[in-house]
PLY file of the C-alpha trace (Angstrom):
ply
format ascii 1.0
element vertex 262
property float x
property float y
property float z
element edge 261
property int vertex1
property int vertex2
end_header
56.25 -62.16 -42.53
57.97 -61.87 -45.91
61.73 -62.06 -46.39
61.82 -58.30 -47.11
59.87 -57.55 -43.93
62.26 -59.76 -41.99
65.25 -57.90 -43.38
63.70 -54.49 -42.62
62.94 -55.49 -39.03
66.33 -57.15 -38.53
68.36 -54.10 -39.66
66.01 -51.57 -38.04
67.60 -51.40 -34.55
71.12 -51.15 -35.94
70.18 -48.32 -38.28
68.14 -46.54 -35.60
71.06 -46.81 -33.18
73.74 -45.48 -35.51
75.32 -42.07 -34.84
74.36 -40.81 -38.29
70.72 -41.75 -37.79
70.66 -40.17 -34.34
71.89 -36.88 -35.80
69.55 -37.00 -38.79
66.63 -37.82 -36.48
67.56 -34.85 -34.29
67.64 -32.49 -37.30
64.33 -33.95 -38.47
62.78 -33.28 -35.05
64.05 -29.69 -35.10
62.65 -29.16 -38.61
59.26 -30.64 -37.64
59.13 -28.37 -34.58
59.96 -25.27 -36.65
57.18 -26.14 -39.10
54.80 -26.50 -36.14
55.94 -23.18 -34.66
55.36 -21.31 -37.92
51.97 -23.04 -38.27
50.73 -22.10 -34.80
51.84 -18.48 -35.27
50.01 -18.39 -38.59
46.96 -19.94 -36.91
46.76 -16.98 -34.51
46.82 -14.53 -37.39
44.42 -16.68 -39.43
41.75 -16.79 -36.72
42.18 -13.23 -35.45
42.65 -11.66 -38.89
46.05 -10.18 -38.03
49.18 -9.70 -40.18
48.92 -12.90 -42.26
48.18 -12.63 -46.00
45.16 -14.96 -45.82
42.81 -15.06 -42.84
39.63 -16.94 -42.02
37.57 -14.22 -43.78
39.69 -13.75 -46.94
40.53 -15.88 -49.94
38.89 -17.34 -53.04
35.22 -16.45 -53.44
33.02 -19.46 -54.14
29.38 -20.39 -53.70
28.18 -20.94 -50.16
27.61 -24.66 -50.73
31.05 -25.17 -52.27
32.72 -23.19 -49.48
30.99 -25.20 -46.75
31.85 -28.55 -48.38
35.52 -27.64 -48.95
35.92 -26.22 -45.45
34.28 -29.25 -43.83
36.54 -31.61 -45.81
39.64 -29.64 -44.77
38.64 -29.79 -41.10
37.74 -33.48 -41.40
41.16 -34.24 -42.88
42.88 -32.58 -39.94
40.56 -34.23 -37.40
41.09 -37.75 -38.79
44.88 -37.32 -39.03
45.15 -35.73 -35.60
42.96 -38.24 -33.79
43.86 -41.51 -35.52
47.62 -40.98 -35.28
47.32 -40.13 -31.57
45.76 -43.48 -30.65
47.93 -46.12 -28.98
46.83 -48.88 -31.34
47.86 -46.83 -34.36
51.19 -45.95 -32.73
51.91 -49.64 -32.09
51.39 -50.36 -35.81
53.02 -47.13 -37.05
56.27 -47.61 -35.15
56.90 -50.85 -37.02
57.76 -48.64 -39.99
58.63 -45.25 -38.49
61.46 -45.30 -35.92
60.07 -44.63 -32.46
62.34 -41.61 -31.70
60.81 -39.66 -34.60
57.24 -40.94 -34.26
56.09 -37.87 -32.33
57.93 -35.46 -34.64
56.30 -37.13 -37.66
52.88 -36.78 -36.03
53.54 -33.08 -35.31
54.79 -32.48 -38.85
51.78 -34.12 -40.52
49.36 -32.24 -38.23
51.09 -28.97 -39.12
50.94 -29.73 -42.85
47.22 -30.54 -42.53
46.64 -27.16 -40.88
48.71 -25.31 -43.48
46.61 -26.95 -46.20
43.48 -25.79 -44.37
44.76 -22.21 -44.17
45.72 -22.25 -47.85
42.51 -23.74 -49.24
39.99 -22.28 -46.76
37.03 -20.59 -48.44
35.61 -17.48 -46.73
31.94 -17.16 -45.81
31.89 -13.42 -45.12
28.25 -12.92 -44.08
28.20 -11.27 -40.63
26.72 -13.14 -37.67
27.64 -10.43 -35.15
29.75 -7.31 -35.26
30.54 -5.58 -31.97
30.31 -1.82 -32.47
31.34 -0.73 -29.00
35.13 -0.20 -29.27
35.85 -1.08 -25.63
33.88 -4.32 -25.84
35.53 -5.17 -29.18
38.99 -4.68 -27.66
37.95 -6.81 -24.67
36.91 -9.68 -26.94
40.10 -9.44 -29.01
42.15 -9.43 -25.80
40.23 -12.45 -24.54
40.94 -14.29 -27.79
44.64 -13.51 -27.47
44.50 -14.68 -23.83
43.13 -17.99 -25.10
46.24 -18.42 -27.25
48.44 -17.54 -24.28
46.63 -20.21 -22.24
47.31 -22.76 -25.00
51.05 -22.01 -25.04
51.55 -21.77 -21.28
49.59 -24.98 -20.70
51.96 -26.89 -22.99
54.96 -25.57 -21.06
53.62 -26.40 -17.60
53.40 -30.06 -18.61
56.25 -30.64 -21.07
56.18 -28.54 -24.23
59.23 -30.14 -25.82
58.04 -33.69 -25.21
54.59 -32.81 -26.53
56.11 -31.67 -29.83
58.76 -34.35 -30.21
61.97 -32.51 -29.31
62.62 -34.43 -26.09
62.38 -37.73 -27.92
64.93 -36.89 -30.62
67.25 -35.21 -28.10
67.20 -38.24 -25.79
67.87 -40.46 -28.79
70.80 -38.29 -29.89
72.33 -38.48 -26.41
71.49 -42.19 -26.06
69.49 -41.30 -22.97
66.55 -43.34 -21.72
63.32 -41.33 -21.41
61.74 -41.48 -17.94
58.45 -43.39 -17.70
55.31 -41.24 -17.94
53.97 -40.05 -14.61
50.72 -38.36 -13.81
50.98 -34.69 -12.81
48.48 -31.83 -12.50
50.51 -28.59 -12.43
49.05 -25.07 -12.35
46.00 -24.83 -14.70
45.50 -28.59 -14.55
44.36 -28.22 -10.95
41.30 -26.27 -12.18
40.44 -27.90 -15.52
41.54 -31.20 -17.01
42.12 -29.74 -20.48
43.40 -26.15 -20.32
44.94 -26.41 -23.81
41.54 -27.19 -25.33
39.91 -24.50 -23.20
42.41 -21.99 -24.58
41.55 -22.96 -28.15
37.81 -22.62 -27.50
38.28 -19.14 -26.02
40.56 -18.12 -28.89
38.09 -19.30 -31.54
34.89 -17.86 -30.04
36.00 -14.51 -28.59
35.66 -12.59 -31.85
34.58 -8.93 -32.14
33.33 -9.74 -35.65
31.93 -13.22 -36.22
31.34 -14.25 -39.82
29.58 -17.40 -41.00
32.96 -18.87 -41.98
34.45 -18.13 -38.56
31.33 -19.55 -36.89
31.63 -22.74 -38.96
35.30 -23.06 -37.98
34.63 -22.40 -34.28
31.64 -24.77 -34.13
33.29 -27.71 -35.89
36.58 -27.38 -34.00
34.72 -27.18 -30.68
32.79 -30.35 -31.55
36.05 -32.02 -32.54
37.65 -30.94 -29.25
34.85 -32.61 -27.29
35.26 -35.84 -29.28
39.03 -35.60 -28.91
38.73 -35.23 -25.14
36.67 -38.42 -24.93
39.28 -40.35 -26.95
42.20 -38.84 -25.06
40.72 -39.55 -21.64
40.12 -43.15 -22.60
43.84 -43.44 -23.38
44.76 -41.67 -20.13
42.63 -44.08 -18.10
44.35 -47.00 -19.84
47.72 -45.43 -18.96
47.13 -44.19 -15.40
44.08 -46.18 -14.27
42.41 -45.16 -10.99
44.71 -42.17 -10.60
43.13 -40.53 -13.64
39.62 -41.70 -12.73
39.92 -39.93 -9.37
41.26 -36.83 -11.13
38.18 -36.84 -13.39
35.93 -36.91 -10.34
37.76 -33.99 -8.69
38.38 -31.62 -11.59
36.05 -30.27 -14.26
36.73 -30.99 -17.93
36.73 -27.43 -19.30
34.93 -25.00 -16.98
37.10 -23.91 -14.02
35.71 -24.56 -10.53
32.67 -26.35 -11.93
32.09 -29.66 -10.16
33.01 -32.58 -12.41
30.12 -34.73 -13.56
0 1
1 2
2 3
3 4
4 5
5 6
6 7
7 8
8 9
9 10
10 11
11 12
12 13
13 14
14 15
15 16
16 17
17 18
18 19
19 20
20 21
21 22
22 23
23 24
24 25
25 26
26 27
27 28
28 29
29 30
30 31
31 32
32 33
33 34
34 35
35 36
36 37
37 38
38 39
39 40
40 41
41 42
42 43
43 44
44 45
45 46
46 47
47 48
48 49
49 50
50 51
51 52
52 53
53 54
54 55
55 56
56 57
57 58
58 59
59 60
60 61
61 62
62 63
63 64
64 65
65 66
66 67
67 68
68 69
69 70
70 71
71 72
72 73
73 74
74 75
75 76
76 77
77 78
78 79
79 80
80 81
81 82
82 83
83 84
84 85
85 86
86 87
87 88
88 89
89 90
90 91
91 92
92 93
93 94
94 95
95 96
96 97
97 98
98 99
99 100
100 101
101 102
102 103
103 104
104 105
105 106
106 107
107 108
108 109
109 110
110 111
111 112
112 113
113 114
114 115
115 116
116 117
117 118
118 119
119 120
120 121
121 122
122 123
123 124
124 125
125 126
126 127
127 128
128 129
129 130
130 131
131 132
132 133
133 134
134 135
135 136
136 137
137 138
138 139
139 140
140 141
141 142
142 143
143 144
144 145
145 146
146 147
147 148
148 149
149 150
150 151
151 152
152 153
153 154
154 155
155 156
156 157
157 158
158 159
159 160
160 161
161 162
162 163
163 164
164 165
165 166
166 167
167 168
168 169
169 170
170 171
171 172
172 173
173 174
174 175
175 176
176 177
177 178
178 179
179 180
180 181
181 182
182 183
183 184
184 185
185 186
186 187
187 188
188 189
189 190
190 191
191 192
192 193
193 194
194 195
195 196
196 197
197 198
198 199
199 200
200 201
201 202
202 203
203 204
204 205
205 206
206 207
207 208
208 209
209 210
210 211
211 212
212 213
213 214
214 215
215 216
216 217
217 218
218 219
219 220
220 221
221 222
222 223
223 224
224 225
225 226
226 227
227 228
228 229
229 230
230 231
231 232
232 233
233 234
234 235
235 236
236 237
237 238
238 239
239 240
240 241
241 242
242 243
243 244
244 245
245 246
246 247
247 248
248 249
249 250
250 251
251 252
252 253
253 254
254 255
255 256
256 257
257 258
258 259
259 260
260 261
């Protein structure tokens, strides 16, 4: 360890514990949450083609090959950032340099910025895969997509929305309050599927009255990423909760309600 590293580590706790830092960290957490909130609202409009100035089927026209490459790189950037920063080994290294109270807020902020970059630079692939002509069926699919977003939001609240997005951590730090240890719970939707948030995203992405090639690419890659993400997340949950989570896996299906777990 160099002299500079030693100095950084030796002053870290004092700085992190100061009143000024606590307040700045709290404001930082609020700002990160607001960026996330704007991003998730824009995501709904982006996928469903509602209200927002640029949706999944609008934007700069490019060749098909260029559009596919750019879109895949944008999704890969988000996937790498989102998955790598969520791993416990990365967090152990990361919190040597980023104060622990704002670690989650920083993760949320960087994930939001990655998504905003995706929305901004996404290239449309407007060829139609399917287009539902029956108005009642089209409304049903749009409603189902919206219901997927509702499932995402409500699932975060039935566990702990504000902890998930970093607000609890900065608030506890501001109040000099010790966070309770994590405990394993399965409220509401979690009694029927292990990952209702991911299920909500899958429904929201696939229930489209009009499915273009660009939308299909987005839905397919994000669904594949969700499946990989579940495998990584469940490995961490088993490390954290042990047999309690293993038994939960045996009882409850991963994504399909009431389906017997494999």
